[in-house]
VODO-812309 format. One record per residue (C-alpha): residue number from 1; residue in three letters; z, y, x. Coordinates in Angstrom, 1 decimal. Layout:
[rec NUM; 'ala'; [Z; Y; X]]
...
END
This chain:
[rec 1; 'met'; [-12.8; -12.1; 239.3]]
[rec 2; 'ser'; [-16.3; -13.8; 239.7]]
[rec 3; 'ser'; [-19.1; -11.8; 240.1]]
[rec 4; 'ile'; [-22.3; -12.2; 238.4]]
[rec 5; 'lys'; [-23.7; -13.2; 242.4]]
[rec 6; 'glu'; [-21.4; -16.2; 242.1]]
[rec 7; 'val'; [-22.8; -17.4; 238.7]]
[rec 8; 'ala'; [-26.0; -17.0; 239.9]]
[rec 9; 'arg'; [-25.2; -18.9; 242.9]]
[rec 10; 'leu'; [-23.7; -21.6; 241.2]]
[rec 11; 'ala'; [-26.3; -21.9; 238.4]]
[rec 12; 'gly'; [-29.2; -21.9; 241.1]]
[rec 13; 'val'; [-30.8; -18.9; 239.5]]
[rec 14; 'ser'; [-31.0; -14.9; 240.6]]
[rec 15; 'val'; [-29.2; -12.3; 239.3]]
[rec 16; 'gly'; [-31.7; -11.1; 237.6]]
[rec 17; 'thr'; [-32.0; -14.7; 235.5]]
[rec 18; 'val'; [-28.1; -14.2; 235.0]]
[rec 19; 'ser'; [-28.8; -10.5; 233.8]]
[rec 20; 'asn'; [-31.3; -12.0; 230.9]]
[rec 21; 'val'; [-28.8; -14.4; 229.9]]
[rec 22; 'leu'; [-26.3; -12.4; 229.1]]
[rec 23; 'asn'; [-28.7; -9.7; 227.4]]
[rec 24; 'arg'; [-31.7; -10.9; 226.9]]
[rec 25; 'pro'; [-31.2; -14.6; 226.5]]
[rec 26; 'asp'; [-34.9; -15.0; 224.3]]
[rec 27; 'leu'; [-36.8; -14.6; 228.1]]
[rec 28; 'val'; [-35.1; -17.2; 229.5]]
[rec 29; 'ala'; [-35.9; -21.0; 228.8]]
[rec 30; 'pro'; [-33.1; -23.0; 226.8]]
[rec 31; 'glu'; [-32.4; -25.6; 230.0]]
[rec 32; 'thr'; [-32.1; -22.3; 231.7]]
[rec 33; 'arg'; [-29.6; -20.6; 229.6]]
[rec 34; 'glu'; [-27.1; -23.9; 229.3]]
[rec 35; 'arg'; [-27.0; -23.5; 233.2]]
[rec 36; 'val'; [-26.2; -20.4; 233.4]]
[rec 37; 'gln'; [-23.5; -20.5; 230.3]]
[rec 38; 'ala'; [-22.0; -23.5; 232.1]]
[rec 39; 'ala'; [-21.7; -21.2; 235.4]]
[rec 40; 'ile'; [-20.2; -18.6; 233.7]]
[rec 41; 'thr'; [-17.4; -21.3; 231.9]]
[rec 42; 'arg'; [-16.8; -22.8; 235.2]]
[rec 43; 'leu'; [-16.5; -19.1; 236.8]]
[rec 44; 'gly'; [-14.6; -17.5; 234.0]]
[rec 45; 'tyr'; [-16.8; -14.7; 234.4]]
[rec 46; 'val'; [-16.2; -11.5; 232.4]]
[rec 47; 'arg'; [-18.6; -8.8; 232.4]]
[rec 48; 'asn'; [-18.0; -5.1; 232.6]]
[rec 49; 'gly'; [-18.4; -2.9; 229.6]]
[rec 50; 'ser'; [-20.0; -0.2; 231.5]]
[rec 51; 'ala'; [-23.0; -2.7; 232.7]]
[rec 52; 'arg'; [-23.3; -4.0; 229.6]]
[rec 53; 'gln'; [-24.0; -0.5; 228.0]]
[rec 54; 'leu'; [-26.5; -0.1; 230.9]]
[rec 55; 'arg'; [-28.5; -3.4; 230.4]]
[rec 56; 'ala'; [-28.6; -2.5; 226.8]]
[rec 57; 'gly'; [-30.6; 0.5; 227.6]]
[rec 58; 'arg'; [-28.1; 3.4; 227.4]]
[rec 59; 'ser'; [-27.7; 4.5; 230.9]]
[rec 60; 'arg'; [-30.8; 6.5; 231.7]]
[rec 61; 'thr'; [-30.2; 7.7; 235.1]]
[rec 62; 'ile'; [-31.7; 6.5; 238.2]]
[rec 63; 'ala'; [-30.0; 7.4; 241.6]]
[rec 64; 'val'; [-31.9; 8.2; 245.2]]
[rec 65; 'val'; [-30.4; 7.8; 248.2]]
[rec 66; 'ala'; [-32.5; 9.6; 250.9]]
[rec 67; 'leu'; [-32.8; 9.7; 254.7]]
[rec 68; 'asp'; [-32.8; 13.0; 255.2]]
[rec 69; 'leu'; [-33.2; 16.2; 253.1]]
[rec 70; 'ala'; [-33.8; 18.3; 255.2]]
[rec 71; 'asn'; [-37.0; 16.6; 256.0]]
[rec 72; 'pro'; [-39.5; 18.2; 253.5]]
[rec 73; 'phe'; [-41.4; 14.7; 253.1]]
[rec 74; 'phe'; [-38.4; 13.3; 251.3]]
[rec 75; 'ile'; [-38.7; 16.3; 248.6]]
[rec 76; 'asp'; [-42.2; 15.5; 247.7]]
[rec 77; 'val'; [-41.4; 11.4; 247.7]]
[rec 78; 'leu'; [-38.4; 12.9; 245.0]]
[rec 79; 'ser'; [-41.3; 15.0; 243.5]]
[rec 80; 'gly'; [-42.7; 11.7; 242.8]]
[rec 81; 'val'; [-39.8; 9.8; 241.9]]
[rec 82; 'glu'; [-39.3; 12.5; 239.4]]
[rec 83; 'ser'; [-42.8; 12.4; 237.5]]
[rec 84; 'ala'; [-42.1; 8.4; 236.8]]
[rec 85; 'ala'; [-38.6; 9.2; 235.7]]
[rec 86; 'gln'; [-39.7; 11.9; 232.9]]
[rec 87; 'arg'; [-42.8; 9.8; 231.5]]
[rec 88; 'asp'; [-39.6; 7.4; 230.8]]
[rec 89; 'arg'; [-37.0; 10.1; 229.6]]
[rec 90; 'leu'; [-34.3; 9.4; 232.3]]
[rec 91; 'thr'; [-32.0; 11.8; 234.7]]
[rec 92; 'val'; [-32.6; 11.7; 238.9]]
[rec 93; 'met'; [-29.4; 11.8; 240.5]]
[rec 94; 'val'; [-30.2; 12.5; 244.5]]
[rec 95; 'phe'; [-28.1; 11.6; 247.4]]
[rec 96; 'asn'; [-28.3; 12.5; 251.0]]
[rec 97; 'ser'; [-27.0; 9.9; 253.6]]
[rec 98; 'ser'; [-28.1; 12.1; 256.6]]
[rec 99; 'lys'; [-29.1; 9.3; 258.3]]
[rec 100; 'asp'; [-25.2; 8.1; 258.5]]
[rec 101; 'ala'; [-24.6; 5.2; 258.1]]
[rec 102; 'gly'; [-20.6; 5.6; 256.9]]
[rec 103; 'arg'; [-22.3; 8.1; 254.6]]
[rec 104; 'glu'; [-24.5; 5.8; 253.2]]
[rec 105; 'glu'; [-22.0; 3.3; 253.0]]
[rec 106; 'arg'; [-19.5; 5.5; 251.2]]
[rec 107; 'leu'; [-22.5; 6.5; 248.7]]
[rec 108; 'ile'; [-23.2; 2.7; 247.7]]
[rec 109; 'glu'; [-19.8; 1.7; 247.0]]
[rec 110; 'glu'; [-19.5; 5.0; 244.5]]
[rec 111; 'leu'; [-22.6; 3.8; 243.1]]
[rec 112; 'ala'; [-21.1; 0.2; 242.3]]
[rec 113; 'glu'; [-18.8; 2.1; 240.5]]
[rec 114; 'gln'; [-20.9; 5.0; 238.8]]
[rec 115; 'arg'; [-23.4; 1.6; 237.6]]
[rec 116; 'pro'; [-26.8; 3.6; 237.6]]
[rec 117; 'leu'; [-29.9; 1.8; 236.2]]
[rec 118; 'gly'; [-30.8; 1.7; 239.7]]
[rec 119; 'val'; [-31.2; 2.5; 243.3]]
[rec 120; 'leu'; [-34.0; 3.9; 245.0]]
[rec 121; 'ile'; [-33.1; 3.9; 248.9]]
[rec 122; 'thr'; [-34.4; 4.3; 252.1]]
[rec 123; 'pro'; [-31.8; 2.2; 254.6]]
[rec 124; 'val'; [-30.0; 4.1; 257.7]]
[rec 125; 'asn'; [-30.7; 1.1; 259.4]]
[rec 126; 'asp'; [-31.6; -2.4; 259.4]]
[rec 127; 'gln'; [-27.7; -3.4; 260.9]]
[rec 128; 'gly'; [-25.4; -5.0; 258.0]]
[rec 129; 'gln'; [-28.6; -3.7; 255.5]]
[rec 130; 'arg'; [-29.1; -7.1; 253.2]]
[rec 131; 'glu'; [-25.1; -6.9; 252.5]]
[rec 132; 'arg'; [-24.9; -3.5; 251.6]]
[rec 133; 'leu'; [-28.2; -3.5; 248.9]]
[rec 134; 'glu'; [-26.6; -7.0; 247.6]]
[rec 135; 'arg'; [-23.7; -5.2; 246.8]]
[rec 136; 'leu'; [-25.3; -3.6; 244.1]]
[rec 137; 'glu'; [-27.1; -6.3; 243.2]]
[rec 138; 'ser'; [-24.4; -8.0; 242.6]]
[rec 139; 'arg'; [-23.2; -5.4; 240.0]]
[rec 140; 'gly'; [-26.4; -6.2; 237.9]]
[rec 141; 'ile'; [-27.5; -2.8; 240.0]]
[rec 142; 'pro'; [-31.7; -3.1; 240.7]]
[rec 143; 'val'; [-32.3; -1.5; 244.1]]
[rec 144; 'val'; [-36.0; -0.8; 245.7]]
[rec 145; 'val'; [-36.1; 0.8; 249.2]]
[rec 146; 'phe'; [-38.9; 3.1; 250.0]]
[rec 147; 'asp'; [-40.5; 4.7; 253.2]]
[rec 148; 'asn'; [-39.5; 1.6; 255.0]]
[rec 149; 'ser'; [-41.0; -2.1; 255.2]]
[rec 150; 'ser'; [-37.4; -3.4; 255.7]]
[rec 151; 'arg'; [-36.2; -7.0; 256.5]]
[rec 152; 'phe'; [-34.7; -6.6; 252.8]]
[rec 153; 'ser'; [-36.8; -9.5; 252.1]]
[rec 154; 'his'; [-36.5; -10.6; 248.7]]
[rec 155; 'gly'; [-36.4; -7.2; 246.9]]
[rec 156; 'cys'; [-39.1; -4.7; 246.2]]
[rec 157; 'thr'; [-39.9; -2.2; 248.7]]
[rec 158; 'val'; [-42.3; 0.8; 249.5]]
[rec 159; 'ala'; [-43.6; 1.8; 252.4]]
[rec 160; 'val'; [-46.2; 3.3; 254.6]]
[rec 161; 'asp'; [-48.1; 1.3; 257.4]]
[rec 162; 'asp'; [-46.1; 3.3; 260.1]]
[rec 163; 'val'; [-47.4; 0.8; 263.0]]
[rec 164; 'leu'; [-50.9; 1.3; 261.9]]
[rec 165; 'gly'; [-49.9; 5.4; 262.2]]
[rec 166; 'gly'; [-49.2; 5.2; 265.5]]
[rec 167; 'arg'; [-52.2; 3.4; 266.0]]
[rec 168; 'leu'; [-54.1; 6.2; 264.3]]
[rec 169; 'ala'; [-52.4; 8.9; 266.8]]
[rec 170; 'gly'; [-52.7; 6.6; 270.0]]
[rec 171; 'arg'; [-56.9; 6.4; 269.0]]
[rec 172; 'his'; [-57.4; 9.8; 268.2]]
[rec 173; 'leu'; [-55.6; 11.0; 271.3]]
[rec 174; 'leu'; [-57.9; 8.8; 273.6]]
[rec 175; 'glu'; [-60.9; 9.8; 271.9]]
[rec 176; 'arg'; [-59.9; 13.4; 273.2]]
[rec 177; 'gly'; [-59.7; 12.2; 276.5]]
[rec 178; 'his'; [-56.1; 12.5; 276.6]]
[rec 179; 'arg'; [-54.9; 9.6; 279.6]]
[rec 180; 'his'; [-51.1; 10.9; 280.0]]
[rec 181; 'ile'; [-49.5; 11.0; 276.1]]
[rec 182; 'ala'; [-46.0; 11.4; 275.0]]
[rec 183; 'tyr'; [-43.9; 10.0; 272.2]]
[rec 184; 'ala'; [-40.8; 12.4; 271.5]]
[rec 185; 'gly'; [-38.8; 10.7; 268.7]]
[rec 186; 'gly'; [-36.1; 9.3; 267.7]]
[rec 187; 'pro'; [-33.5; 7.8; 267.4]]
[rec 188; 'phe'; [-35.1; 4.5; 267.8]]
[rec 189; 'thr'; [-32.8; 2.8; 265.1]]
[rec 190; 'val'; [-34.5; 4.5; 262.4]]
[rec 191; 'arg'; [-37.3; 1.7; 261.9]]
[rec 192; 'gln'; [-40.0; 4.3; 260.9]]
[rec 193; 'val'; [-39.7; 5.8; 265.0]]
[rec 194; 'glu'; [-40.1; 2.6; 266.4]]
[rec 195; 'asp'; [-43.0; 1.3; 264.0]]
[rec 196; 'arg'; [-44.5; 5.0; 264.8]]
[rec 197; 'his'; [-43.9; 4.1; 268.8]]
[rec 198; 'asp'; [-45.1; 0.6; 268.6]]
[rec 199; 'gly'; [-48.2; 1.5; 267.2]]
[rec 200; 'leu'; [-48.9; 4.0; 270.3]]
[rec 201; 'ala'; [-48.1; 2.0; 272.8]]
[rec 202; 'ala'; [-50.0; -1.1; 271.3]]
[rec 203; 'val'; [-53.2; 1.2; 271.8]]
[rec 204; 'leu'; [-52.2; 2.5; 275.2]]
[rec 205; 'gly'; [-51.7; -0.4; 276.3]]
[rec 206; 'glu'; [-50.9; -0.7; 280.6]]
[rec 207; 'arg'; [-53.9; 1.1; 281.6]]
[rec 208; 'glu'; [-53.1; 4.9; 279.9]]
[rec 209; 'arg'; [-49.7; 6.1; 280.9]]
[rec 210; 'leu'; [-46.9; 7.3; 277.9]]
[rec 211; 'thr'; [-43.9; 8.6; 278.4]]
[rec 212; 'val'; [-41.2; 8.3; 276.3]]
[rec 213; 'ile'; [-39.1; 11.4; 275.3]]
[rec 214; 'arg'; [-35.9; 9.9; 272.6]]
[rec 215; 'leu'; [-34.4; 12.3; 270.5]]
[rec 216; 'pro'; [-31.2; 11.9; 269.4]]
[rec 217; 'asp'; [-32.7; 13.6; 265.9]]
[rec 218; 'leu'; [-36.1; 14.4; 263.9]]
[rec 219; 'asn'; [-36.1; 17.9; 263.4]]
[rec 220; 'val'; [-37.0; 21.3; 264.7]]
[rec 221; 'ala'; [-34.5; 21.9; 267.1]]
[rec 222; 'thr'; [-34.7; 18.4; 269.1]]
[rec 223; 'gly'; [-38.5; 19.1; 268.5]]
[rec 224; 'arg'; [-37.8; 22.6; 271.2]]
[rec 225; 'thr'; [-35.9; 20.2; 273.2]]
[rec 226; 'ala'; [-38.6; 18.1; 273.9]]
[rec 227; 'gly'; [-41.1; 20.9; 274.3]]
[rec 228; 'arg'; [-39.0; 22.2; 276.7]]
[rec 229; 'glu'; [-38.5; 18.8; 278.2]]
[rec 230; 'ile'; [-42.4; 19.1; 278.6]]
[rec 231; 'ala'; [-43.0; 22.4; 279.6]]
[rec 232; 'glu'; [-41.1; 22.1; 282.7]]
[rec 233; 'leu'; [-42.9; 19.6; 284.3]]
[rec 234; 'ser'; [-45.2; 19.8; 286.9]]
[rec 235; 'pro'; [-49.0; 20.4; 285.7]]
[rec 236; 'gly'; [-49.8; 17.2; 287.4]]
[rec 237; 'ala'; [-46.5; 15.2; 286.2]]
[rec 238; 'arg'; [-47.3; 16.6; 282.6]]
[rec 239; 'pro'; [-48.5; 14.8; 279.7]]
[rec 240; 'thr'; [-51.6; 16.2; 278.2]]
[rec 241; 'ala'; [-50.8; 15.1; 274.6]]
[rec 242; 'val'; [-47.6; 14.3; 272.8]]
[rec 243; 'phe'; [-47.2; 12.2; 269.6]]
[rec 244; 'cys'; [-44.2; 13.2; 267.7]]
[rec 245; 'gly'; [-42.2; 11.0; 265.4]]
[rec 246; 'asn'; [-42.9; 13.7; 262.3]]
[rec 247; 'asp'; [-43.9; 17.3; 261.8]]
[rec 248; 'leu'; [-40.4; 18.8; 262.0]]
[rec 249; 'val'; [-40.7; 17.6; 266.1]]
[rec 250; 'ala'; [-44.0; 18.8; 266.4]]
[rec 251; 'leu'; [-43.1; 21.9; 265.1]]
[rec 252; 'gly'; [-40.4; 22.7; 267.9]]
[rec 253; 'val'; [-42.6; 21.6; 270.5]]
[rec 254; 'leu'; [-45.3; 23.9; 269.3]]
[rec 255; 'gln'; [-42.7; 26.8; 269.5]]
[rec 256; 'glu'; [-41.3; 25.9; 272.9]]
[rec 257; 'leu'; [-44.8; 25.5; 274.5]]
[rec 258; 'thr'; [-46.0; 28.4; 272.9]]
[rec 259; 'gln'; [-42.8; 30.0; 273.7]]
[rec 260; 'arg'; [-43.0; 29.0; 277.3]]
[rec 261; 'gly'; [-47.1; 30.2; 277.8]]
[rec 262; 'leu'; [-48.2; 27.1; 277.8]]
[rec 263; 'arg'; [-51.7; 27.1; 275.6]]
[rec 264; 'val'; [-51.9; 24.2; 272.5]]
[rec 265; 'pro'; [-54.3; 22.3; 272.6]]
[rec 266; 'asp'; [-56.2; 23.1; 275.8]]
[rec 267; 'asp'; [-52.8; 22.6; 278.0]]
[rec 268; 'val'; [-50.9; 20.3; 275.6]]
[rec 269; 'ala'; [-51.7; 18.7; 272.4]]
[rec 270; 'ile'; [-49.7; 18.0; 269.4]]
[rec 271; 'leu'; [-49.9; 15.7; 266.8]]
[rec 272; 'gly'; [-47.3; 15.5; 264.1]]
[rec 273; 'tyr'; [-46.7; 12.9; 261.5]]
[rec 274; 'asp'; [-45.8; 13.0; 257.6]]
[rec 275; 'asp'; [-48.4; 16.2; 257.0]]
[rec 276; 'ile'; [-45.9; 17.9; 255.2]]
[rec 277; 'asp'; [-47.6; 21.8; 254.0]]
[rec 278; 'phe'; [-45.5; 23.9; 256.9]]
[rec 279; 'ala'; [-47.9; 21.4; 259.4]]
[rec 280; 'ala'; [-51.2; 22.9; 257.8]]
[rec 281; 'ala'; [-49.8; 26.5; 257.9]]
[rec 282; 'ala'; [-48.5; 26.8; 261.6]]
[rec 283; 'ala'; [-49.5; 29.0; 263.9]]
[rec 284; 'val'; [-51.7; 26.6; 265.0]]
[rec 285; 'pro'; [-52.8; 24.0; 262.5]]
[rec 286; 'leu'; [-51.0; 21.0; 263.5]]
[rec 287; 'ser'; [-53.5; 17.9; 263.2]]
[rec 288; 'ser'; [-51.0; 15.0; 261.7]]
[rec 289; 'val'; [-50.8; 11.5; 260.4]]
[rec 290; 'arg'; [-50.8; 11.8; 256.3]]
[rec 291; 'gln'; [-48.6; 9.8; 254.5]]
[rec 292; 'pro'; [-48.8; 9.8; 250.5]]
[rec 293; 'arg'; [-45.6; 11.2; 249.9]]
[rec 294; 'glu'; [-45.8; 11.1; 246.4]]
[rec 295; 'gln'; [-47.2; 8.4; 245.6]]
[rec 296; 'ile'; [-44.4; 6.9; 247.3]]
[rec 297; 'gly'; [-42.1; 8.2; 245.0]]
[rec 298; 'asp'; [-43.9; 7.5; 242.0]]
[rec 299; 'thr'; [-44.5; 3.9; 242.8]]
[rec 300; 'ala'; [-40.9; 2.9; 244.2]]
[rec 301; 'ala'; [-39.6; 4.4; 240.8]]
[rec 302; 'gln'; [-42.2; 2.6; 238.8]]
[rec 303; 'met'; [-41.3; -1.2; 240.4]]
[rec 304; 'leu'; [-37.2; 0.5; 239.8]]
[rec 305; 'leu'; [-38.0; 0.4; 236.2]]
[rec 306; 'glu'; [-39.8; -2.8; 236.4]]
[rec 307; 'glu'; [-36.9; -4.5; 238.3]]
[rec 308; 'ser'; [-34.6; -3.0; 235.6]]
[rec 309; 'gly'; [-35.9; -5.0; 232.9]]
[rec 310; 'arg'; [-37.4; -1.7; 231.2]]
[rec 311; 'val'; [-41.0; -3.3; 232.0]]
[rec 312; 'pro'; [-41.5; -7.1; 231.1]]
[rec 313; 'gly'; [-43.1; -9.5; 233.3]]
[rec 314; 'his'; [-41.6; -8.0; 236.8]]
[rec 315; 'gln'; [-42.1; -9.8; 240.1]]
[rec 316; 'his'; [-40.8; -8.5; 243.5]]
[rec 317; 'arg'; [-43.3; -7.3; 245.6]]
[rec 318; 'arg'; [-44.1; -5.0; 248.2]]
[rec 319; 'val'; [-46.6; -1.9; 248.8]]
[rec 320; 'ile'; [-47.7; -0.8; 251.8]]
[rec 321; 'phe'; [-50.0; 2.2; 251.8]]
[rec 322; 'gln'; [-52.2; 3.3; 254.7]]
[rec 323; 'pro'; [-52.4; 6.1; 256.4]]
[rec 324; 'ala'; [-54.7; 8.8; 257.2]]
[rec 325; 'leu'; [-55.0; 11.3; 260.2]]
[rec 326; 'val'; [-55.6; 14.4; 259.6]]
[rec 327; 'glu'; [-57.5; 16.7; 262.5]]
[rec 328; 'arg'; [-56.8; 20.6; 262.7]]
[rec 329; 'thr'; [-56.9; 22.9; 266.1]]
[rec 330; 'ser'; [-53.6; 21.0; 267.5]]
[rec 331; 'thr'; [-55.7; 18.7; 269.0]]
[rec 332; 'ala'; [-58.8; 19.7; 269.5]]
[rec 333; 'ala'; [-61.4; 19.3; 272.1]]
[rec 334; 'arg'; [-59.9; 20.9; 275.3]]
[rec 335; 'ala'; [-62.0; 23.6; 277.0]]
[rec 336; 'pro'; [-63.6; 22.3; 280.2]]
[rec 337; 'leu'; [-62.4; 22.7; 283.4]]
[rec 338; 'pro'; [-63.8; 25.5; 285.6]]
[rec 339; 'ser'; [-66.0; 24.3; 287.4]]
END
């Protein structure tokens, strides 16, 4: 059976244009309509009944595939998504890929069958990403990628400039006098982890020392592992500051260093990423690189509504928000060394 993607390819138009010909032909130029109809006839394309209902406006559900719902960052993003959905009286379905590419693949297959109004997703990694997301679009399901600048280049994306975030972290720590800095994060297959590292490394260059602590995940437990590795180094070999891939890792590092008798920030400064609520509430309030979490969700949902045809005049675009550094006690100026 032919797909809408094959019709689009034969007619030399986008999937969205084919969808408009099928459901909103008045929006399409007559010559383009004729070309699409000819392709439909040639391929014998028959549209799915549930997809026809979706495009007629009767589907009122958008799906969100989050990277890690254990991270409060994504809960805040979902709050923004729900705000946008409520304005249009839509329902939000939430799924958790748990940073598992196989699980993400299965979720995409299920959503392709369920045919929601559209899908918001933070992909687990770039490998095979285009093919997976095009599978949804071939069913007439629009996709917006969020929290990832993405190499899914022909669609809409909403993200934060994580390379800039890493640069902000590096500059801040250099200004505080640190010359040996650790980066604790992982896995590096997650684009955001790599970008934050790259921004930091670019600022430090070859003159300053960078120690990379590669973690299997971004959570408190792996943060404690990083903290233990730092604490067990001799004072001369120990970095004086650690930039963490997110705030959960930073909280774990803080717990471990404190339990081992190291002072934060006097012995080791700690800088997180995301600026979740727990960062300011920590025993030693954490400095962090702030992302506009709810704004990311609201913007991504609005773009998805535009993609679905509920808002006319849509054009694919990339929205990149700028991060901001929030300074707290964990990176305050170190106490002077005794004379």
